[in-house]
Biopython code that builds the backbone (N, CA, C, O; Angstrom):
import numpy as np
from Bio.PDB.StructureBuilder import StructureBuilder

atoms = [
    (1, "MET", "N", (-7.479, -7.878, -10.269)),
    (1, "MET", "CA", (-7.034, -7.772, -8.927)),
    (1, "MET", "C", (-5.846, -8.618, -8.759)),
    (1, "MET", "O", (-5.516, -9.212, -9.785)),
    (2, "PRO", "N", (-5.114, -8.822, -7.705)),
    (2, "PRO", "CA", (-3.985, -9.222, -7.636)),
    (2, "PRO", "C", (-3.797, -10.999, -7.835)),
    (2, "PRO", "O", (-2.750, -11.530, -8.205)),
    (3, "ASP", "N", (-5.016, -11.697, -7.506)),
    (3, "ASP", "CA", (-4.983, -13.027, -7.635)),
    (3, "ASP", "C", (-4.808, -13.377, -9.054)),
    (3, "ASP", "O", (-4.353, -14.456, -9.435)),
    (4, "ALA", "N", (-5.275, -12.209, -9.982)),
    (4, "ALA", "CA", (-4.841, -12.847, -11.304)),
    (4, "ALA", "C", (-3.370, -13.011, -11.736)),
    (4, "ALA", "O", (-2.999, -13.777, -12.626)),
    (5, "ALA", "N", (-2.533, -12.163, -10.968)),
    (5, "ALA", "CA", (-1.222, -12.504, -11.410)),
    (5, "ALA", "C", (-0.467, -13.449, -10.794)),
    (5, "ALA", "O", (-0.668, -13.703, -9.606)),
    (6, "GLN", "N", (0.657, -14.198, -11.635)),
    (6, "GLN", "CA", (1.137, -15.102, -11.050)),
    (6, "GLN", "C", (2.284, -14.740, -9.978)),
    (6, "GLN", "O", (2.916, -13.723, -10.266)),
    (7, "PRO", "N", (2.641, -15.358, -8.857)),
    (7, "PRO", "CA", (3.452, -15.038, -7.822)),
    (7, "PRO", "C", (4.816, -15.187, -8.377)),
    (7, "PRO", "O", (5.165, -16.116, -9.106)),
    (8, "GLU", "N", (5.609, -14.147, -7.956)),
    (8, "GLU", "CA", (7.261, -14.235, -8.329)),
    (8, "GLU", "C", (8.042, -14.664, -7.296)),
    (8, "GLU", "O", (9.090, -15.229, -7.612)),
    (9, "GLY", "N", (7.756, -14.519, -5.997)),
    (9, "GLY", "CA", (8.549, -14.999, -5.010)),
    (9, "GLY", "C", (7.712, -13.883, -3.890)),
    (9, "GLY", "O", (6.643, -13.297, -4.060)),
    (10, "HIS", "N", (8.733, -13.855, -2.610)),
    (10, "HIS", "CA", (8.299, -13.397, -1.293)),
    (10, "HIS", "C", (9.143, -12.120, -1.168)),
    (10, "HIS", "O", (10.235, -12.094, -1.736)),
    (11, "VAL", "N", (8.725, -11.082, -0.478)),
    (11, "VAL", "CA", (9.466, -9.834, -0.181)),
    (11, "VAL", "C", (9.088, -9.561, 1.295)),
    (11, "VAL", "O", (8.042, -10.001, 1.771)),
    (12, "SER", "N", (10.000, -8.798, 2.030)),
    (12, "SER", "CA", (9.919, -8.567, 3.339)),
    (12, "SER", "C", (9.385, -7.073, 3.681)),
    (12, "SER", "O", (9.800, -6.082, 3.081)),
    (13, "CYS", "N", (8.361, -7.025, 4.774)),
    (13, "CYS", "CA", (7.724, -5.934, 4.930)),
    (13, "CYS", "C", (8.247, -5.596, 6.525)),
    (13, "CYS", "O", (8.318, -6.410, 7.446)),
    (14, "PRO", "N", (8.572, -4.216, 6.561)),
    (14, "PRO", "CA", (8.980, -3.596, 8.087)),
    (14, "PRO", "C", (7.942, -4.088, 8.821)),
    (14, "PRO", "O", (6.787, -3.990, 8.407)),
    (15, "ALA", "N", (8.269, -4.719, 10.087)),
    (15, "ALA", "CA", (7.242, -4.810, 10.929)),
    (15, "ALA", "C", (6.543, -3.813, 11.657)),
    (15, "ALA", "O", (5.440, -4.052, 12.147)),
    (16, "ASN", "N", (6.993, -2.934, 11.742)),
    (16, "ASN", "CA", (6.457, -1.568, 12.188)),
    (16, "ASN", "C", (5.226, -1.246, 11.452)),
    (16, "ASN", "O", (4.280, -0.728, 12.046)),
    (17, "LEU", "N", (5.170, -1.560, 10.011)),
    (17, "LEU", "CA", (4.000, -1.004, 9.243)),
    (17, "LEU", "C", (2.928, -2.021, 9.508)),
    (17, "LEU", "O", (2.010, -1.964, 8.691)),
    (18, "LYS", "N", (2.812, -2.903, 10.405)),
    (18, "LYS", "CA", (1.720, -3.990, 10.907)),
    (18, "LYS", "C", (0.933, -4.201, 9.602)),
    (18, "LYS", "O", (-0.183, -3.693, 9.490)),
    (19, "PRO", "N", (1.557, -5.046, 8.459)),
    (19, "PRO", "CA", (0.693, -5.229, 7.231)),
    (19, "PRO", "C", (-0.525, -6.058, 7.615)),
    (19, "PRO", "O", (-0.290, -6.966, 8.413)),
    (20, "GLY", "N", (-1.784, -5.921, 7.199)),
    (20, "GLY", "CA", (-2.948, -6.888, 7.259)),
    (20, "GLY", "C", (-2.866, -8.296, 6.744)),
    (20, "GLY", "O", (-1.929, -8.640, 6.025)),
    (21, "ALA", "N", (-3.654, -8.971, 7.033)),
    (21, "ALA", "CA", (-3.745, -10.299, 6.339)),
    (21, "ALA", "C", (-3.774, -10.483, 4.857)),
    (21, "ALA", "O", (-3.390, -11.521, 4.319)),
    (22, "ASN", "N", (-4.243, -9.442, 4.207)),
    (22, "ASN", "CA", (-4.415, -9.393, 2.808)),
    (22, "ASN", "C", (-3.303, -8.753, 1.962)),
    (22, "ASN", "O", (-3.398, -8.684, 0.736)),
    (23, "THR", "N", (-2.313, -8.317, 2.603)),
    (23, "THR", "CA", (-1.231, -7.540, 2.379)),
    (23, "THR", "C", (-0.380, -8.293, 1.119)),
    (23, "THR", "O", (0.154, -9.398, 1.220)),
    (24, "TYR", "N", (-0.381, -7.449, -0.071)),
    (24, "TYR", "CA", (0.406, -8.356, -1.146)),
    (24, "TYR", "C", (1.405, -7.320, -1.620)),
    (24, "TYR", "O", (1.368, -6.201, -1.107)),
    (25, "ALA", "N", (2.359, -7.625, -2.628)),
    (25, "ALA", "CA", (3.497, -6.725, -3.167)),
    (25, "ALA", "C", (3.251, -7.076, -4.686)),
    (25, "ALA", "O", (2.850, -8.127, -5.188)),
    (26, "LEU", "N", (3.646, -5.764, -5.319)),
    (26, "LEU", "CA", (3.639, -5.431, -6.583)),
    (26, "LEU", "C", (5.008, -4.971, -7.256)),
    (26, "LEU", "O", (5.708, -4.192, -6.609)),
    (27, "ARG", "N", (5.409, -5.368, -8.422)),
    (27, "ARG", "CA", (6.518, -4.612, -8.867)),
    (27, "ARG", "C", (6.213, -3.590, -9.834)),
    (27, "ARG", "O", (5.376, -3.814, -10.709)),
    (28, "VAL", "N", (6.850, -2.427, -9.752)),
    (28, "VAL", "CA", (6.602, -1.088, -10.399)),
    (28, "VAL", "C", (7.190, -1.282, -11.946)),
    (28, "VAL", "O", (8.223, -1.844, -12.311)),
    (29, "LYS", "N", (6.288, -0.698, -12.619)),
    (29, "LYS", "CA", (6.727, -0.709, -14.138)),
    (29, "LYS", "C", (6.407, 0.544, -14.477)),
    (29, "LYS", "O", (5.276, 1.000, -14.308)),
    (30, "GLY", "N", (7.554, 1.316, -15.074)),
    (30, "GLY", "CA", (7.333, 2.751, -15.311)),
    (30, "GLY", "C", (7.865, 3.573, -14.416)),
    (30, "GLY", "O", (8.281, 3.149, -13.337)),
    (31, "ASP", "N", (7.917, 4.901, -14.774)),
    (31, "ASP", "CA", (8.823, 5.873, -13.760)),
    (31, "ASP", "C", (7.891, 7.055, -13.604)),
    (31, "ASP", "O", (8.358, 8.119, -13.198)),
    (32, "CYS", "N", (6.757, 6.958, -13.864)),
    (32, "CYS", "CA", (5.637, 7.907, -13.739)),
    (32, "CYS", "C", (5.720, 8.602, -12.013)),
    (32, "CYS", "O", (5.437, 9.750, -11.670)),
    (33, "MET", "N", (6.160, 7.558, -11.231)),
    (33, "MET", "CA", (5.956, 8.022, -9.833)),
    (33, "MET", "C", (7.389, 8.272, -9.134)),
    (33, "MET", "O", (7.485, 8.449, -7.920)),
    (34, "SER", "N", (8.529, 8.269, -10.039)),
    (34, "SER", "CA", (9.771, 8.693, -9.566)),
    (34, "SER", "C", (9.835, 10.282, -9.254)),
    (34, "SER", "O", (9.260, 11.154, -9.905)),
    (35, "PRO", "N", (10.567, 10.448, -8.243)),
    (35, "PRO", "CA", (11.652, 9.496, -7.673)),
    (35, "PRO", "C", (11.485, 8.806, -6.448)),
    (35, "PRO", "O", (12.368, 8.259, -5.786)),
    (36, "ASP", "N", (9.766, 8.911, -6.103)),
    (36, "ASP", "CA", (9.571, 7.578, -5.091)),
    (36, "ASP", "C", (9.528, 6.287, -5.240)),
    (36, "ASP", "O", (9.905, 5.503, -4.369)),
    (37, "TYR", "N", (9.022, 5.922, -6.455)),
    (37, "TYR", "CA", (8.856, 4.832, -6.879)),
    (37, "TYR", "C", (9.726, 4.497, -8.572)),
    (37, "TYR", "O", (9.371, 5.229, -9.495)),
    (38, "VAL", "N", (10.459, 3.763, -8.776)),
    (38, "VAL", "CA", (10.848, 3.435, -10.184)),
    (38, "VAL", "C", (10.698, 2.038, -10.642)),
    (38, "VAL", "O", (10.505, 1.140, -9.822)),
    (39, "THR", "N", (10.775, 1.812, -11.894)),
    (39, "THR", "CA", (10.710, 0.515, -12.407)),
    (39, "THR", "C", (11.587, -0.525, -11.849)),
    (39, "THR", "O", (12.796, -0.307, -11.771)),
    (40, "GLY", "N", (11.101, -1.588, -11.473)),
    (40, "GLY", "CA", (12.034, -2.527, -10.730)),
    (40, "GLY", "C", (11.506, -2.650, -9.172)),
    (40, "GLY", "O", (11.238, -3.734, -8.654)),
    (41, "ASP", "N", (11.421, -1.677, -8.658)),
    (41, "ASP", "CA", (10.908, -1.346, -7.101)),
    (41, "ASP", "C", (9.634, -2.320, -7.003)),
    (41, "ASP", "O", (8.821, -2.448, -7.919)),
    (42, "SER", "N", (9.562, -3.068, -5.626)),
    (42, "SER", "CA", (8.508, -3.750, -4.984)),
    (42, "SER", "C", (7.860, -3.008, -4.231)),
    (42, "SER", "O", (8.534, -2.538, -3.313)),
    (43, "VAL", "N", (6.452, -2.618, -4.270)),
    (43, "VAL", "CA", (5.928, -1.999, -3.122)),
    (43, "VAL", "C", (4.882, -2.870, -2.506)),
    (43, "VAL", "O", (4.214, -3.711, -3.107)),
    (44, "ILE", "N", (4.814, -2.550, -1.157)),
    (44, "ILE", "CA", (3.875, -3.414, -0.246)),
    (44, "ILE", "C", (2.465, -2.655, -0.263)),
    (44, "ILE", "O", (2.471, -1.483, 0.115)),
    (45, "VAL", "N", (1.235, -3.244, -0.678)),
    (45, "VAL", "CA", (-0.247, -2.971, -0.663)),
    (45, "VAL", "C", (-0.862, -3.516, 0.367)),
    (45, "VAL", "O", (-0.754, -4.693, 0.711)),
    (46, "ASP", "N", (-1.642, -2.528, 0.981)),
    (46, "ASP", "CA", (-2.504, -3.328, 1.828)),
    (46, "ASP", "C", (-4.021, -2.803, 1.682)),
    (46, "ASP", "O", (-4.367, -1.648, 1.930)),
    (47, "PRO", "N", (-4.844, -3.805, 1.252)),
    (47, "PRO", "CA", (-6.184, -3.519, 0.738)),
    (47, "PRO", "C", (-7.020, -3.034, 1.906)),
    (47, "PRO", "O", (-7.868, -2.157, 1.743)),
    (48, "ASP", "N", (-6.813, -3.542, 2.965)),
    (48, "ASP", "CA", (-7.675, -3.384, 4.228)),
    (48, "ASP", "C", (-7.512, -2.016, 4.946)),
    (48, "ASP", "O", (-8.069, -1.813, 6.025)),
    (49, "ARG", "N", (-6.625, -0.941, 4.243)),
    (49, "ARG", "CA", (-6.347, 0.193, 4.976)),
    (49, "ARG", "C", (-7.280, 1.280, 4.193)),
    (49, "ARG", "O", (-7.394, 1.171, 2.972)),
    (50, "GLY", "N", (-7.879, 2.222, 4.823)),
    (50, "GLY", "CA", (-8.678, 2.982, 3.902)),
    (50, "GLY", "C", (-8.009, 4.056, 3.367)),
    (50, "GLY", "O", (-7.419, 4.755, 4.191)),
    (51, "PRO", "N", (-7.932, 4.410, 2.098)),
    (51, "PRO", "CA", (-7.263, 5.413, 1.439)),
    (51, "PRO", "C", (-7.815, 6.789, 1.849)),
    (51, "PRO", "O", (-8.995, 7.023, 2.114)),
    (52, "LYS", "N", (-6.816, 7.648, 1.864)),
    (52, "LYS", "CA", (-6.963, 9.022, 2.314)),
    (52, "LYS", "C", (-6.151, 10.038, 1.050)),
    (52, "LYS", "O", (-5.380, 9.583, 0.204)),
    (53, "TYR", "N", (-6.450, 11.125, 1.152)),
    (53, "TYR", "CA", (-5.720, 12.314, 0.476)),
    (53, "TYR", "C", (-4.363, 12.080, 0.758)),
    (53, "TYR", "O", (-4.061, 11.669, 1.878)),
    (54, "ASP", "N", (-3.340, 12.320, -0.250)),
    (54, "ASP", "CA", (-2.126, 12.108, -0.334)),
    (54, "ASP", "C", (-1.495, 10.820, -0.471)),
    (54, "ASP", "O", (-0.392, 10.711, -1.007)),
    (55, "ASP", "N", (-2.185, 9.766, 0.021)),
    (55, "ASP", "CA", (-1.614, 8.158, -0.005)),
    (55, "ASP", "C", (-1.374, 7.996, -1.628)),
    (55, "ASP", "O", (-2.011, 8.478, -2.565)),
    (56, "PHE", "N", (-0.093, 7.044, -1.608)),
    (56, "PHE", "CA", (0.196, 6.359, -2.972)),
    (56, "PHE", "C", (-0.884, 5.361, -3.023)),
    (56, "PHE", "O", (-1.217, 4.810, -1.973)),
    (57, "VAL", "N", (-1.374, 5.118, -3.954)),
    (57, "VAL", "CA", (-2.416, 3.888, -4.211)),
    (57, "VAL", "C", (-2.237, 3.120, -5.552)),
    (57, "VAL", "O", (-1.502, 3.577, -6.427)),
    (58, "VAL", "N", (-2.899, 1.975, -5.706)),
    (58, "VAL", "CA", (-3.181, 1.205, -6.465)),
    (58, "VAL", "C", (-4.505, 1.140, -7.042)),
    (58, "VAL", "O", (-5.336, 0.577, -6.329)),
    (59, "VAL", "N", (-4.932, 1.607, -8.231)),
    (59, "VAL", "CA", (-6.335, 1.586, -8.623)),
    (59, "VAL", "C", (-6.532, 0.329, -9.545)),
    (59, "VAL", "O", (-6.028, 0.351, -10.668)),
    (60, "TRP", "N", (-7.224, -0.737, -9.131)),
    (60, "TRP", "CA", (-7.680, -1.783, -9.945)),
    (60, "TRP", "C", (-8.818, -1.499, -10.554)),
    (60, "TRP", "O", (-9.793, -1.090, -9.924)),
    (61, "ASP", "N", (-8.825, -1.719, -12.094)),
    (61, "ASP", "CA", (-10.046, -1.570, -12.936)),
    (61, "ASP", "C", (-10.753, -2.820, -12.912)),
    (61, "ASP", "O", (-10.281, -3.813, -12.358)),
    (62, "LYS", "N", (-11.920, -2.808, -13.519)),
    (62, "LYS", "CA", (-12.712, -4.053, -13.525)),
    (62, "LYS", "C", (-12.577, -5.203, -14.459)),
    (62, "LYS", "O", (-13.219, -6.253, -14.429)),
    (63, "ASP", "N", (-11.488, -4.786, -15.432)),
    (63, "ASP", "CA", (-10.702, -5.578, -16.386)),
    (63, "ASP", "C", (-9.511, -6.113, -15.894)),
    (63, "ASP", "O", (-8.797, -6.767, -16.654)),
    (64, "GLY", "N", (-9.158, -5.908, -14.602)),
    (64, "GLY", "CA", (-8.037, -6.561, -14.064)),
    (64, "GLY", "C", (-6.592, -5.733, -14.182)),
    (64, "GLY", "O", (-5.539, -6.145, -13.694)),
    (65, "GLY", "N", (-6.731, -4.591, -14.860)),
    (65, "GLY", "CA", (-5.488, -3.844, -14.999)),
    (65, "GLY", "C", (-5.564, -2.783, -13.787)),
    (65, "GLY", "O", (-6.586, -2.451, -13.187)),
    (66, "ALA", "N", (-4.111, -2.281, -13.543)),
    (66, "ALA", "CA", (-3.921, -1.607, -12.384)),
    (66, "ALA", "C", (-3.078, -0.307, -12.826)),
    (66, "ALA", "O", (-2.416, -0.385, -13.862)),
    (67, "VAL", "N", (-3.079, 0.845, -12.102)),
    (67, "VAL", "CA", (-2.499, 1.889, -12.405)),
    (67, "VAL", "C", (-2.108, 2.334, -10.840)),
    (67, "VAL", "O", (-2.891, 2.208, -9.898)),
    (68, "MET", "N", (-0.650, 2.920, -10.723)),
    (68, "MET", "CA", (-0.452, 3.475, -9.644)),
    (68, "MET", "C", (-0.201, 5.235, -9.676)),
    (68, "MET", "O", (0.261, 5.977, -10.542)),
    (69, "GLY", "N", (-0.692, 5.458, -8.431)),
    (69, "GLY", "CA", (-0.455, 6.977, -8.449)),
    (69, "GLY", "C", (-0.889, 7.427, -6.946)),
    (69, "GLY", "O", (-1.131, 6.588, -6.079)),
    (70, "LYS", "N", (-0.959, 8.718, -6.737)),
    (70, "LYS", "CA", (-0.983, 9.516, -5.539)),
    (70, "LYS", "C", (-2.563, 10.425, -5.628)),
    (70, "LYS", "O", (-2.911, 11.255, -6.467)),
    (71, "LEU", "N", (-3.292, 9.909, -4.450)),
    (71, "LEU", "CA", (-4.593, 10.514, -4.431)),
    (71, "LEU", "C", (-4.466, 11.815, -4.183)),
    (71, "LEU", "O", (-4.089, 12.107, -3.048)),
    (72, "ALA", "N", (-4.729, 12.883, -5.115)),
    (72, "ALA", "CA", (-4.560, 14.376, -5.162)),
    (72, "ALA", "C", (-5.998, 15.168, -4.497)),
    (72, "ALA", "O", (-6.125, 16.380, -4.326)),
    (73, "LEU", "N", (-6.840, 14.277, -4.241)),
    (73, "LEU", "CA", (-8.032, 14.729, -3.195)),
    (73, "LEU", "C", (-8.577, 13.451, -2.472)),
    (73, "LEU", "O", (-8.315, 12.305, -2.837)),
    (74, "ALA", "N", (-9.276, 13.743, -1.528)),
    (74, "ALA", "CA", (-9.597, 12.489, -0.766)),
    (74, "ALA", "C", (-10.823, 11.731, -1.685)),
    (74, "ALA", "O", (-11.613, 12.352, -2.396)),
    (75, "PRO", "N", (-10.803, 10.344, -1.518)),
    (75, "PRO", "CA", (-11.697, 9.605, -2.172)),
    (75, "PRO", "C", (-12.922, 9.797, -1.762)),
    (75, "PRO", "O", (-13.121, 9.947, -0.556)),
    (76, "PRO", "N", (-14.153, 9.836, -2.827)),
    (76, "PRO", "CA", (-15.435, 10.025, -2.528)),
    (76, "PRO", "C", (-16.028, 8.524, -1.669)),
    (76, "PRO", "O", (-15.536, 7.412, -1.859)),
    (77, "PRO", "N", (-17.033, 8.778, -0.835)),
    (77, "PRO", "CA", (-17.631, 7.833, -0.139)),
    (77, "PRO", "C", (-18.056, 6.655, -1.178)),
    (77, "PRO", "O", (-18.724, 6.833, -2.197)),
    (78, "LYS", "N", (-17.546, 5.447, -0.725)),
    (78, "LYS", "CA", (-18.086, 4.290, -1.280)),
    (78, "LYS", "C", (-19.301, 3.938, -1.954)),
    (78, "LYS", "O", (-19.406, 3.134, -2.880)),
    (79, "SER", "N", (-20.359, 4.717, -1.323)),
    (79, "SER", "CA", (-22.001, 4.655, -1.563)),
    (79, "SER", "C", (-22.189, 5.212, -2.825)),
    (79, "SER", "O", (-23.099, 4.778, -3.532)),
    (80, "ILE", "N", (-21.343, 6.259, -3.279)),
    (80, "ILE", "CA", (-21.815, 6.784, -4.578)),
    (80, "ILE", "C", (-20.737, 6.434, -5.775)),
    (80, "ILE", "O", (-20.663, 7.122, -6.792)),
    (81, "TRP", "N", (-19.971, 5.363, -5.548)),
    (81, "TRP", "CA", (-18.946, 5.072, -6.487)),
    (81, "TRP", "C", (-19.886, 4.484, -7.688)),
    (81, "TRP", "O", (-19.494, 4.729, -8.829)),
    (82, "SER", "N", (-20.987, 3.795, -7.550)),
    (82, "SER", "CA", (-21.399, 3.099, -9.011)),
    (82, "SER", "C", (-22.340, 4.150, -9.570)),
    (82, "SER", "O", (-23.028, 3.789, -10.525)),
    (83, "LEU", "N", (-22.516, 5.702, -9.018)),
    (83, "LEU", "CA", (-23.463, 6.735, -9.475)),
    (83, "LEU", "C", (-23.031, 6.664, -10.948)),
    (83, "LEU", "O", (-21.833, 6.652, -11.230)),
    (84, "THR", "N", (-23.881, 6.624, -11.789)),
    (84, "THR", "CA", (-23.647, 6.953, -13.758)),
    (84, "THR", "C", (-24.790, 7.746, -14.062)),
    (84, "THR", "O", (-25.069, 7.793, -15.260)),
    (85, "GLU", "N", (-25.472, 8.339, -13.335)),
    (85, "GLU", "CA", (-26.710, 9.120, -14.029)),
    (85, "GLU", "C", (-26.394, 10.295, -14.168)),
    (85, "GLU", "O", (-25.840, 10.949, -13.285)),
    (86, "GLY", "N", (-26.695, 10.722, -15.275)),
    (86, "GLY", "CA", (-26.666, 12.225, -15.499)),
    (86, "GLY", "C", (-25.358, 12.638, -15.534)),
    (86, "GLY", "O", (-24.490, 11.828, -15.861)),
    (87, "ASN", "N", (-25.037, 13.926, -15.210)),
    (87, "ASN", "CA", (-23.432, 14.417, -14.975)),
    (87, "ASN", "C", (-22.932, 14.281, -13.812)),
    (87, "ASN", "O", (-21.895, 14.842, -13.458)),
    (88, "ALA", "N", (-23.764, 13.359, -12.944)),
    (88, "ALA", "CA", (-23.142, 13.080, -11.669)),
    (88, "ALA", "C", (-22.343, 11.996, -11.300)),
    (88, "ALA", "O", (-22.815, 11.138, -10.555)),
    (89, "LEU", "N", (-21.205, 11.913, -11.714)),
    (89, "LEU", "CA", (-20.239, 11.039, -11.655)),
    (89, "LEU", "C", (-19.141, 11.199, -10.693)),
    (89, "LEU", "O", (-18.387, 12.172, -10.710)),
    (90, "ALA", "N", (-19.049, 10.092, -9.735)),
    (90, "ALA", "CA", (-17.844, 10.166, -8.481)),
    (90, "ALA", "C", (-16.635, 9.776, -9.280)),
    (90, "ALA", "O", (-16.745, 8.946, -10.183)),
    (91, "ALA", "N", (-15.349, 10.404, -8.953)),
    (91, "ALA", "CA", (-14.163, 10.160, -9.512)),
    (91, "ALA", "C", (-13.177, 10.231, -8.614)),
    (91, "ALA", "O", (-13.181, 11.063, -7.707)),
    (92, "LEU", "N", (-12.309, 9.422, -8.781)),
    (92, "LEU", "CA", (-10.975, 9.515, -8.143)),
    (92, "LEU", "C", (-9.872, 10.632, -8.973)),
    (92, "LEU", "O", (-9.678, 10.490, -10.180)),
    (93, "LEU", "N", (-9.218, 11.694, -8.218)),
    (93, "LEU", "CA", (-8.124, 12.287, -8.790)),
    (93, "LEU", "C", (-6.915, 11.633, -8.431)),
    (93, "LEU", "O", (-6.542, 11.368, -7.288)),
    (94, "ILE", "N", (-6.319, 11.390, -9.529)),
    (94, "ILE", "CA", (-4.691, 10.554, -9.444)),
    (94, "ILE", "C", (-3.932, 11.563, -9.682)),
    (94, "ILE", "O", (-4.279, 12.466, -10.443)),
    (95, "GLU", "N", (-2.695, 11.536, -9.004)),
    (95, "GLU", "CA", (-1.446, 12.196, -9.541)),
    (95, "GLU", "C", (-0.426, 11.629, -9.900)),
    (95, "GLU", "O", (-0.095, 10.752, -9.102)),
    (96, "GLU", "N", (0.429, 11.771, -11.011)),
    (96, "GLU", "CA", (1.676, 11.385, -11.449)),
    (96, "GLU", "C", (2.608, 12.181, -11.157)),
    (96, "GLU", "O", (2.374, 13.387, -11.083)),
    (97, "GLN", "N", (3.817, 11.687, -10.939)),
    (97, "GLN", "CA", (4.857, 12.766, -10.462)),
    (97, "GLN", "C", (5.943, 13.240, -11.616)),
    (97, "GLN", "O", (6.527, 14.317, -11.736)),
    (98, "ASN", "N", (6.009, 11.823, -12.566)),
    (98, "ASN", "CA", (7.084, 12.415, -13.690)),
    (98, "ASN", "C", (6.626, 11.765, -14.834)),
    (98, "ASN", "O", (6.624, 10.560, -15.088)),
    (99, "PRO", "N", (6.094, 13.064, -15.733)),
    (99, "PRO", "CA", (6.110, 14.413, -15.506)),
    (99, "PRO", "C", (4.889, 14.672, -14.676)),
    (99, "PRO", "O", (4.015, 13.829, -14.479)),
    (100, "PRO", "N", (4.887, 15.789, -14.244)),
    (100, "PRO", "CA", (3.733, 16.112, -13.070)),
    (100, "PRO", "C", (2.343, 16.056, -13.933)),
    (100, "PRO", "O", (2.305, 16.555, -15.057)),
    (101, "HIS", "N", (1.295, 15.473, -13.395)),
    (101, "HIS", "CA", (0.148, 15.194, -14.268)),
    (101, "HIS", "C", (-0.980, 14.708, -13.327)),
    (101, "HIS", "O", (-0.813, 13.739, -12.585)),
    (102, "GLN", "N", (-2.269, 15.493, -13.388)),
    (102, "GLN", "CA", (-3.363, 14.746, -12.901)),
    (102, "GLN", "C", (-4.680, 14.238, -13.682)),
    (102, "GLN", "O", (-5.068, 14.878, -14.659)),
    (103, "TYR", "N", (-5.231, 13.315, -13.335)),
    (103, "TYR", "CA", (-6.253, 12.726, -14.368)),
    (103, "TYR", "C", (-7.249, 12.128, -13.214)),
    (103, "TYR", "O", (-6.967, 11.800, -12.061)),
    (104, "LEU", "N", (-8.511, 12.092, -13.902)),
    (104, "LEU", "CA", (-9.560, 11.671, -13.140)),
    (104, "LEU", "C", (-9.705, 10.057, -13.789)),
    (104, "LEU", "O", (-9.392, 9.808, -14.953)),
    (105, "ILE", "N", (-10.225, 9.036, -12.844)),
    (105, "ILE", "CA", (-10.605, 7.829, -12.930)),
    (105, "ILE", "C", (-11.930, 7.787, -12.311)),
    (105, "ILE", "O", (-11.978, 7.968, -11.095)),
    (106, "HIS", "N", (-13.187, 7.544, -13.062)),
    (106, "HIS", "CA", (-14.512, 7.616, -12.527)),
    (106, "HIS", "C", (-14.939, 6.281, -11.796)),
    (106, "HIS", "O", (-14.896, 5.241, -12.453)),
    (107, "THR", "N", (-15.265, 6.254, -10.746)),
    (107, "THR", "CA", (-15.144, 5.017, -9.606)),
    (107, "THR", "C", (-16.294, 3.989, -10.245)),
    (107, "THR", "O", (-16.338, 2.863, -9.750)),
    (108, "HIS", "N", (-17.053, 4.254, -11.119)),
    (108, "HIS", "CA", (-17.996, 3.332, -11.495)),
    (108, "HIS", "C", (-16.981, 2.243, -12.346)),
    (108, "HIS", "O", (-17.381, 1.100, -12.565)),
    (109, "GLU", "N", (-15.677, 2.688, -12.790)),
    (109, "GLU", "CA", (-14.865, 1.760, -13.558)),
    (109, "GLU", "C", (-13.897, 1.078, -12.547)),
    (109, "GLU", "O", (-13.186, 0.161, -12.957)),
    (110, "VAL", "N", (-13.835, 1.460, -11.303)),
    (110, "VAL", "CA", (-12.874, 0.816, -10.118)),
    (110, "VAL", "C", (-13.463, -0.350, -9.567)),
    (110, "VAL", "O", (-14.596, -0.453, -9.094)),
    (111, "ALA", "N", (-12.431, -1.373, -9.691)),
    (111, "ALA", "CA", (-12.802, -2.503, -8.714)),
    (111, "ALA", "C", (-12.124, -2.490, -7.514)),
    (111, "ALA", "O", (-12.632, -3.275, -6.714)),
    (112, "ALA", "N", (-11.155, -1.886, -7.083)),
    (112, "ALA", "CA", (-10.668, -1.707, -5.747)),
    (112, "ALA", "C", (-9.415, -0.591, -5.937)),
    (112, "ALA", "O", (-8.636, -0.405, -6.872)),
    (113, "LEU", "N", (-9.572, 0.047, -4.667)),
    (113, "LEU", "CA", (-8.593, 1.061, -4.458)),
    (113, "LEU", "C", (-7.765, 0.763, -3.149)),
    (113, "LEU", "O", (-8.236, 0.859, -2.016)),
    (114, "HIS", "N", (-6.489, 0.395, -3.442)),
    (114, "HIS", "CA", (-5.682, -0.210, -2.340)),
    (114, "HIS", "C", (-4.419, 0.652, -2.040)),
    (114, "HIS", "O", (-3.721, 1.035, -2.978)),
    (115, "VAL", "N", (-4.131, 0.945, -0.835)),
    (115, "VAL", "CA", (-2.922, 1.770, -0.229)),
    (115, "VAL", "C", (-1.603, 1.468, -0.386)),
    (115, "VAL", "O", (-1.316, 0.447, 0.239)),
    (116, "ILE", "N", (-0.774, 1.907, -0.918)),
    (116, "ILE", "CA", (0.801, 1.509, -0.857)),
    (116, "ILE", "C", (1.322, 1.983, 0.381)),
    (116, "ILE", "O", (1.402, 3.188, 0.623)),
    (117, "ILE", "N", (1.721, 0.996, 1.266)),
    (117, "ILE", "CA", (2.227, 1.097, 2.607)),
    (117, "ILE", "C", (3.888, 1.480, 2.786)),
    (117, "ILE", "O", (4.410, 2.120, 3.699)),
    (118, "SER", "N", (4.577, 0.809, 1.492)),
    (118, "SER", "CA", (6.057, 0.812, 1.579)),
    (118, "SER", "C", (6.662, 0.444, 0.324)),
    (118, "SER", "O", (5.919, -0.105, -0.490)),
    (119, "LYS", "N", (7.946, 0.651, -0.014)),
    (119, "LYS", "CA", (8.782, -0.205, -0.639)),
    (119, "LYS", "C", (9.000, -1.307, 0.223)),
    (119, "LYS", "O", (9.080, -1.276, 1.451)),
    (120, "ALA", "N", (9.103, -2.428, -0.644)),
    (120, "ALA", "CA", (9.647, -3.734, -0.087)),
    (120, "ALA", "C", (10.972, -3.688, 0.354)),
    (120, "ALA", "O", (11.765, -3.160, -0.425)),
    (121, "VAL", "N", (11.411, -4.120, 1.433)),
    (121, "VAL", "CA", (12.904, -4.189, 1.828)),
    (121, "VAL", "C", (13.672, -5.248, 1.176)),
    (121, "VAL", "O", (13.308, -6.424, 1.201)),
    (122, "LYS", "N", (14.653, -4.870, 0.635)),
    (122, "LYS", "CA", (15.584, -5.635, -0.189)),
    (122, "LYS", "C", (16.608, -6.676, 0.650)),
    (122, "LYS", "O", (17.427, -7.362, 0.038)),
]
sb = StructureBuilder()
sb.init_structure("model")
sb.init_model(0)
sb.init_chain("A")
sb.init_seg("    ")
for serial, (resi, resn, name, xyz) in enumerate(atoms, 1):
    if name == "N":
        sb.init_residue(resn, " ", resi, " ")
    sb.init_atom(name, np.array(xyz, "f"), 0.0, 1.0, " ", f" {name:<3s}", serial, name[0])
structure = sb.get_structure()
């Protein structure tokens, strides 16, 4: 989760986005989401917003790693995220833009799903 990272500084967030108290920023590494987000961009992430179809998101795994992508489907209800029985696994369908690619992340491996609300103001 974000508190494992060392702060590098502060960024500004447009006031009209109404960021929540737990909002944080991350620096983008890689160009899988270009042209929207490229290496070096800072993104503003609000963990208190509910993710929905077509949102850009950060998916935190239980080991503290994170990936950025776009939700290609609405996320399943949190109540079934820990399901691991039989063939019934809940998953997130994540889309990358460069090159276009979709992949599944099983929700029982996800620690958190946070919505990217904007690029940081430079």
